[in-house]
C-alpha positions as CSV (number, residue, x, y, z in Angstrom):
1,M,0.0,0.0,0.0
2,E,1.3,3.4,-1.1
3,L,0.6,6.5,1.2
4,H,0.0,9.9,-0.2
5,T,0.9,12.3,2.5
6,E,-0.2,16.0,2.5
7,D,-1.1,18.7,5.1
8,F,-4.7,19.0,5.9
9,S,-7.0,20.4,8.6
10,L,-8.4,17.6,10.6
11,R,-11.6,19.5,11.5
12,T,-12.3,20.6,8.0
13,E,-11.7,17.2,6.5
14,L,-13.9,15.2,9.3
15,G,-16.7,17.8,8.6
16,E,-16.4,17.1,4.8
17,V,-16.6,13.5,5.4
18,I,-19.6,13.3,7.5
19,R,-21.6,16.0,5.6
20,P,-23.3,13.6,3.2
21,L,-23.8,11.0,6.3
22,S,-25.6,13.7,8.2
23,I,-28.2,13.9,5.5
24,A,-28.7,10.1,5.7
25,A,-29.0,10.4,9.5
26,R,-31.5,12.9,9.5
27,Q,-33.7,11.0,7.0
28,R,-33.6,8.0,9.6
29,R,-34.3,10.3,12.6
30,L,-30.7,9.9,14.0
31,N,-28.5,12.5,15.5
32,L,-25.1,12.4,14.0
33,T,-22.4,14.5,15.8
34,L,-18.8,15.3,15.4
35,D,-16.6,16.0,18.6
36,V,-12.9,17.0,18.1
37,A,-11.3,17.8,21.6
38,A,-9.7,21.1,22.0
39,D,-6.2,19.4,22.6
40,V,-6.3,17.6,19.2
41,P,-4.1,19.6,16.8
42,D,-6.0,20.7,13.6
43,A,-3.0,21.0,11.2
44,L,-1.9,17.5,10.5
45,H,0.3,15.7,7.9
46,G,-0.7,12.4,6.6
47,D,-2.8,10.4,4.1
48,I,-6.1,12.1,4.1
49,G,-7.6,9.7,1.5
50,R,-7.0,6.8,4.0
51,L,-8.4,8.8,7.0
52,R,-11.6,9.7,4.9
53,Q,-11.9,6.0,3.9
54,V,-11.7,4.8,7.5
55,V,-14.0,7.4,9.0
56,L,-16.6,6.9,6.2
57,N,-16.5,3.1,6.6
58,L,-16.8,3.4,10.4
59,A,-19.7,6.1,10.3
60,G,-21.5,4.4,7.5
61,N,-21.5,1.1,9.4
62,A,-22.7,2.9,12.5
63,L,-25.5,4.5,10.5
64,K,-26.4,1.3,9.0
65,F,-26.6,-0.6,12.3
66,T,-28.2,2.1,14.5
67,P,-31.9,1.9,14.4
68,R,-32.6,4.8,16.7
69,G,-30.8,7.2,18.9
70,S,-27.6,9.0,18.1
71,I,-24.0,8.2,16.5
72,R,-21.2,10.3,17.9
73,I,-17.8,10.6,16.2
74,T,-15.2,11.7,18.7
75,A,-11.5,12.6,18.2
76,T,-9.1,12.7,21.4
77,A,-5.5,13.1,21.8
């Protein structure tokens, strides 16, 4: 596997990833929230494509298997 690293804003990218999922969550009457702790750095360097893929898969599965209530995505240091 080849990684493609670049600088990115964690909060911006996570927001972009969950935006389409939040629409699906609202349609299913679920609450989808994103919580990034204040001590988590925003400016990161890494493979944003892989991060997007992982978060999208995990959140998508949570959406699929949560019949009611809420889904919370949390990033902590």
